[in-house]
N, C-alpha and C positions, 0 to 999 in steps of 0.2 A: 504296477505301471499306472493303473487307474487312480490309485491313492496319491501318487506323485502329481498327477494332473489336477486332482481335486485340491490338494494342498497348494499347488502353484496358483490355481484360480482364486482360492480364498485369500492368499497373501496379496495377490494383485488387487482384489476387491477391497481389502482392508487398506492397502496403500492408497488407492484412489479415493476411498471414503475419507481417510484422514486428510488427504490433500484438499479435498473439497471443504471439510470442516475448517481447516486452517485458513483457506482462502476466504471462505464466507465470514469467518470471525474477523480476519484482517480487514476485509473491505468494509464490514459493518463498523468497526472501530474507526477506520479512517474517514468514512462518510460522516459519522457522528462528530468526529473531531473537526472536519472541515466545516460542518454546519455551525458548530460552536464558535470557530474562528470567525466565520462570516458574521454571525450574530454579534460577536464581541466588537467587531469593527463597526457594525451598524449602530450599536447601542453604546459606544464608547466605554466598553467594559473590558478592561485589560485582563482581569482574572479569568473571564470567560475565554479570551483568546489563549491564555496560558493553559487552561484546562484542555482546550481543543488541541493545542500542539502536543500535549502529553498523550492524548488519545491517538493522534496521527502517528506519533513515534511508536506507540505500542503496536498499533496495527501494521505499520510498516516493518517493524522488527519481525513480526510473525511470518511475513510473506516476502522476505528479502534473500532467502537462501536458494541457491541455484537448484538444489535437488527438489525442494518443495515446489518451486515454480515449474520445473520440468514435469513433475508428477501431475500438475494441474493442466498443463497445455495439451491440446489435442496432438496427435501424432504428426500431423502435417505442419504444426507450428513449433515443435520442439527446438528447432534451430533458432527460434526467436527468444530463447531464454535470456540471453544477454540484454535484450531490449528492456525486459522487466527488471533485471538486476540493476541496469544503469538508471532506470527510472526511480528505483528504490534508493539508490545512492544520491540521486538528485534531490529526492524528497527529504532525506536526512540532512543534507547540506542546507536546503532552503528552510527547514524548520529551525535549524541553528541560527541562520541569518535572521529569520523572523524574530526569534527570541532576543538576539543581540540588539536588534533595532528597537524592540519594545523597551528593553532596559535603558537605551539611550533616548527614549521618547521620539524616535524617528519613525513616526507612524506611517508616513507615505512609503518609506522604504520597507517597513514591515508589511504593508499591504501589497507591495510589489512582490515580496517573497511569497506571500500567500498565493498570489496569481501564478507565480512560477510553480508552486506545488500543484496547483490545479492543472497547469499545462503539462506537467510531468505525468500526472494521472491520466489526463486525456490522451496524450500521445501514446502511452502504453496501451490504453484501451482501444484506441483507433487501430493500432497494428494488430494486437492480439485478438480483438473482437470483430475485426473487419468493418469498422465504422466508416 
């Protein structure tokens, strides 16, 4: 009986630890990507914007699955998993819109897509982190 409880506790700790690692890596990649996109717009550097969108996509892909998000959220916020999932979908869409606008040299529209990515991040953080 004690061994079962110990095993369950270890599995729970490992699961939580992995969720934290995924979340931290995801947010780190997305933060770096958003910084690169912003610097690219400020310095008229399209390749920096493109590199940033790749990082945002990589980070977003890590933290877009319901089960990973649910593992990260505190117990009283587990019902908000869909908020994060929808924010992730919105980010994916906006990154695509940003890239398409870059290809068409529609830089104002591309910067608007960047702003919407930032809004998606902020809205999720506001709800999940009680901002």
